[in-house]
N, C-alpha and C positions, 0 to 999 in steps of 0.2 A: 264579714265576720265568718272563723275559721272552721271549722268542721267542729274540734273539740265544742266552742264556740256552742254552735246550735246545739251538739249534743247536751250539755249541760243548763240552755236556757228550756230546752222541751221539757229534761229530768227537771227540775228546778219545780217548774209548774207546776207539773203532775205530782210531786212530792211535795208539795205546799195543798197542793187539794186534797191531796190523800188527810195530809193533818188534820186542816180544817171540818173535814168530816169524819173524824176522830173525836175534836171536840164538840162540835153538834149533836153528833151521837153519843156524847158521855152527860148529856144533857137525859139524856131520855134513857138513860140505867142507871136505874134505883135499884134494881134489887140483884138475886143472885141471880134467880131464873129470865132476869133482861142481860145479866154477864156474861150466861151460860146460854141460853135455845133463843131468847129475844122478843122472851114473853110469848109465845107459842103467838108470836102476829104473825107472820114471815107470808108475801102471797106467790104466786105462780112464777110469774118474773126474775123475781129478787131469787126466790131458790133456785130454780133452774140453771140460772148459769150465773149465778154462786156456788152453784157443783159443781159448772163448767172450770170455769176459775182456777176453784182448788183442788180440782181431777189434774188438769192439764196446765202444771206446773210448768216454772222453767224447767223443770226435769225433766219433762215430755221436748222441750223447745229444742235445749243444749244435747240433751242427753238423747234423745231420738233421732238428732241431728246427726252429732256421733254417734251412733247406731247405723243409720243410713248409710255415711259417710265407708263406713268401716265393713258393712254386710251387705250394700245395695238394697233393690228394690222387693226384695220379700222381706224388708219391716217393717211391709205396707200396712201385713195382716195383723199385724200389733195394731193400728192403729184399728184398720176394724173391727177388732173385737175389742179394743176401748171405748167405741164407739155402741155396737150391740153388747155384747154384755155386759161391758162397764157404768153404762151409760142409761140405754132403753127399757134391758129385762131387768136392773137393780131397781130402777124403780116401780114395775108392774107389778114384783114380784117380794118385794122390801116394805116399799115406800106405806102402804096402807096398811096393812098388820100393823111396825114399826110404827107408827104414830099413832095410830089405838092403843096396846100396849103399852107406852111409853106412858102415854096422856093416866090411862087408867092404874100403875104400876106409879104413876108422882116421882118419875125419875131423868133427871137431866145429862146421863152421862150414859154410854155404852157398858162400863163399870158398875154402872151404877142399877140397868136395866139385867143384866146377868146376874147382880147378887139377888135382886127383888123378885126373879124370875124364877130363881131356882132355888132362891130361900138357900142363899151360899154365900155369906162373908169369906172367905175363904175364896172363891171364886171371885168376886167382886177386889179384892184387895191385887190377888196375881196380875189379871190383867190392867190391871191399874199399872200397876209396878212396869209390865209388859209393856204398858203402855207410855208410860211417863221418859223409859230407856231409851226405847226404837224410835218414838215419835222424835226426840233431839236428835238419832242417830241420822231418821227421813229429814229434819230440817235441815243437817250441817249441805244434808246432799240438795235442797234448794238453793242454801246461802250461798254453794260453790258455784250454782248455772247461774247465780244474777253479777255474783264477782267475776268470774268469768266472761262474761257478754260486758260487762264497764270496765275489763281490762283491755277486748279483745278492740271495741269502737272506740273508745276514748285513751288510751292508753293510760291509766288510771291504776297504782298500784293494787294487785288485787287486795291486799288489806284493805287500804283504805274505802275502795268501792266495796266488801262489807261491813264493814262500820259501820259507814253510812246507809247501806239500805236497812241493815239491823239495827238501826237508831231509831229509824223514822217508821218501823213500823213500831219498835217496841212502845214510841208512842202513842198512837190510835188505837195500838191492840188494849194497851194498859187502862186508857181513858177509856173508849167509846165502848169497847166490849164486845157482843157476839154482832151485834145491830153495825159498829162498822165494820166489823170484819163480810157482815153478806152483802152490804151495800156499799160498800167499797170494790167489792170481788162482783157484783157488778158492771158495776162499770171496768170493771179490769178485763172481765172476759170479752166487752166489745172491744177493748183496743186490744188485745190478745189476736181478737179473730181478724181486726183489718190487719194486724203488722204483719200475721202468716200467711195472709191474702196477700199483701204489696209484694212479697219477700220471695210467694212462690211465683205469680207472674213474672216479676224483673226475670229467675234464675229461668226459665221456661221461655222467654224472650233470648234470654242471652245462649242460652244451647240448642235454639232453634226449634223451638217442640219437647214433645213426650216420646212424638215416635222415636224421633231422630241420637232424643237420650238413652233411650232406647239400645239403639241399635250400636251409638258409641262404648255406652257402658258394657254390650255383648261384646264389643272388640276390646277391651278393656281384659274383659275375665266373664266365661257365661256365666258365671256364679253368682254377678251383680244384678240379673234381670232373673234368675230362676229359684224355683220356690222347693227346698229350703235357698239352695245357692249356698254358697261358702261358710252358712254358720250350722246347717245341719239342723235336723228335725228337733233334738234335745230342747239344743238351746232357741229354737225358733220358739218353739209350742210353751216350756218354760216361762219362756217370759213374756208372750200372748198372754198366757192363764195369769201367771201376779200381777199384771200392770191391769187386768179386767175384772177378773175372780175375786184377784183383790181384794178389790173394791168392798166387797161386800163383807168385809171387816173392817171396814177402814174406818174410823171414830170420826174421821173430821169430814167426811163426808154423808153418813149415814147420821150425822145429827139435824144434817138436813130438814130428814123427814120429821124429826121432832120438836122445828119449832115454827114447821107450816100452818098455818091461819086453820084448816081444815084437813078432811082428804079429798075437797073439791080441789085444790091446789095441784091434783097428782093429772088431772083431765087435760090440762093444758100443758100443766109440768113436763111430763113425757115427754109430747108433741117438742115443746123448746128446748128440753134437753137433748134428744136426740142429732137438730137439728144443727148445736151447739156444741156436740161434742162431734161433729166431721169434721172439723177442721182438724182432726187430733193425727190423718194423712200426713198432714203438710209437712210436717215436721224431717219424717224420714223419706219423705219424697225429694225436698230439698236437699234434705243430707246426702243421698245419694248421688244426687245431680254435682251436689259441689266438685266431686271426682274430676268430674268434665274442666272443672275452674279452677279450682286452685292447684297449685304445689303440694308432693306430698306434706302430712303434717303429721309430727311424734303424737300429739295430743289430737285426737279425733276431737275434743269437748272444744273444742276452737276453728271447727269446721261452719259450723252457724256463724260466730262471730264475724271469721272471715271473711263469708260469702257475702255479708250485709255491706262490707267494706268496700267489696269488689262490684256489686251490681247494683247497688240505689247509692242514689246523693245523699251530700247531708244530711237533705230534709227527711228523707223518708229513710234514713238510717236512725235517724234522733226517735219517728213514730217509732222504728222495730223497736229500736232500744227500747222504748217507755211499754212498751206489750213482752216483752221480757222479766220486764221487773214488775210490773203487773202480775204476771204471771206465777212471779215468783213469789209475793207483796202477800196475794191476797191466800196460794196452800200456807207460806210461813206462820201468818197471821189466825189460817186457821188452825195448826195444828197448835200452837201458842194455848187459844182456848179448851183447846182436847187436853195439853199437858195440863192446865190452870184446874183442871177438873178433875184430874187425875187425884192431882196434890190435897186440893185444898175439899170435895164433896165425897173423894172413894176414899184414900187414904187417911185422911186426919178425919173426914166428919161423919162416913158412909155409917158405920158402924153403933156411932157412941148414939146415947138419948137424949132427947130436946132437952129434959132433966140436966144435964151436965152443969160442971161448972164456971159461971164465966172466966174466963181466962185460961180456961182449958180446953175447950173445945167448942166453936160455934156453933149455936144453932143454924140448921136445915135454913137457907131461905136468907139470914140475919143479913143487916152493913155491913157486920164484922166480915162476916162471911164473903160477901163482897172486896173488902177491902185486901184481905189474904186472896184472893182471885187475883187483884188486881200485881198485890204480889210475887204472885205465885209467876204469873207470866213474865214479869220482864224476868228472873230468875232462871226460866226454863229460854229463852230467845239469850241470853247470857253466854250459857253454859254451849248454847249450836254457837255462838257466834267467834266463841273462844276454842272450838275443834273446829271449828271453818279454818283456822288461818292458816293449818294444814293438814286437808284433808287427804284422807287415802281416794285410791281409786279413780275410773271415771265415775263422773253425776248417776248415771243408769244401774250402774251395779248398787252403789252404796243407796238408792232407793229399792232395787230391788231384796237387796239382806235384809231393808228394818220392815218393807211391805211381808216376805215373806215371813219373819218371824210373830210381826201383829197377826196377820192371817191365817197362822198357823193355830196362834191361841184364840180369838174371838168369830172368825168365819161361825163357823155347826155350832154354838154356844143363839148365837146371835138369828144362823137362819132357821134351826132347828127351834129355837125358844118360843117363833110364834107359827112355828105349821106342829110339832112334834109335843102332844099331852103326857104322852111317855116317860119324855127326858129327866132327867133327876139331876138331883145335887151332886152325888158322888160322879154321874156320867160327865157332867159339864168339866166339871176339878181338874177330872182325868183326863181330858181328851184335850185339857189348855197344856196339863204340863206335860202332854207327850206330842202334840204336836211343838211345842215350841220347842222341845229335849230333839227330837228328830232334827228335823228344818237345821238347828243352830250343828246340831252335830252332822251332818248330812253336807254343809256349808264349807264345816274345820276339812271336812274328808277331801275338800277337792274337787266337791261336782261331781259324783260318781257317774256315767254315762251322758257326762255333760247336762245332767240333769239339772236344776237347780233345786235348791233346800226346798221350795213352796208346795212344790210338787209331791214330794213325800210327807211331809210335813200338815198339808192340808189331809192326804189319804192315809194317815194312823190315827190322825183327830178324830175323820169323821167317825173309824172303825170302833175306836174306844168307846168313844160316844155312844152311839148307836148300843156295842156291847154291853156298858157298863152301864145302861142305865136299865135295858131289858134285866139283867143279875142282879139291878137291887132294888131297893123297895120303893114303890111309886109314891108320887107328888103326892103332895098334902091336898087331897080334894079343895079346900077351902082357898090354898094360893091359887089354886088353876081357876078355880071359878071369878077371882076376882081378874085376875091376866086376860082369861077371856070375858069379861062382863059379862058373867053368866051369874051374876047375886041377885 
């Protein structure tokens, strides 16, 4: 069997499994609560590993490898920050409180939580619009990652690769909803981990071990093994923070806490998510070592696909291909659920009374809303596929842009919303607008001082939130009692 035949066989079986799981889970999806948060019945293993799969998508595998190729071993600090800040700490700090608050407030989405926590419909709409626009931008980067790996390994035209991957995901998400997403993500996380370990060990064998690789990279350029190295502190710290602290405001990851059976899930879940998340360092390491194996590349996004073809046999390459596809599909699917919720629950349903006339606005939780959710996820996926045909910039650059805006808008209203009672409606709304505007303006100005827009965006958002909250009317005591469970 030819190499392409091996890849096609493994990938075809894998994609068929995903569609089958989507159909199976579709039979268990009977309400909007099932479609968006799995009816709050998900256990620790599935919650933890689906979090890992949604976090470390093809963006990290392809984009992280590209940054490792371009900037060297200093990028390992990004992977370390992913594990400590983006996995362990967010589970410890936000997991319990977010589950308790969203359960008391009966919210299924991040905009829904913000709207109910602060009694602010305008904040709910603003966050929903931000999520709708920039989550689609993020999904473009995920599709690009999957398309590049299929192009590099199988010789498949990039546009065909994007079309195949996108349509398969649309099928199982629109049918199976959140349950299909988390269960497929659980399986996909294990495939990702195995594929990354396989590539890492094969690469280490080819370069003669980590010590020898470091010596050889230093001979090429000492900056490739130093910190901050050729990248500089501004770029390194900015990206480490945006792809780790930025998680604290990313809806497709925070929704994992909504769907847990209970807070007892967190006890084992924290351990599992830390162990699973440790794989984050591998793409950066293998990307850096690929400089010693591959010829100079015009497009660093091709480093991991080309390395895979070079150091793995066809069956090993096929397994790694499945791992990258698993990574991308889990994230893409998670984002579709979030975008669907933003459209249907927060922009369409959120502020409407339950008595709204039939045909105007669907009552929250209705079967009609379930149908609208499926249609919205299909629409969001098709838009992402269309944009991905002619994508701009490097994969990780697109991701960082989207994460910067979403985190600048949502991070502090979420984090302070479960810790600080003095946070007000005006504080939350103004901080979201200010953080978003600053992040966008900073990035359009060309990232002065080499600092990404995430840093000033989140900093300004925090200052505005605190200052405006302290100088405006305190929240309604009844709203606080309900949110804090003091009724």
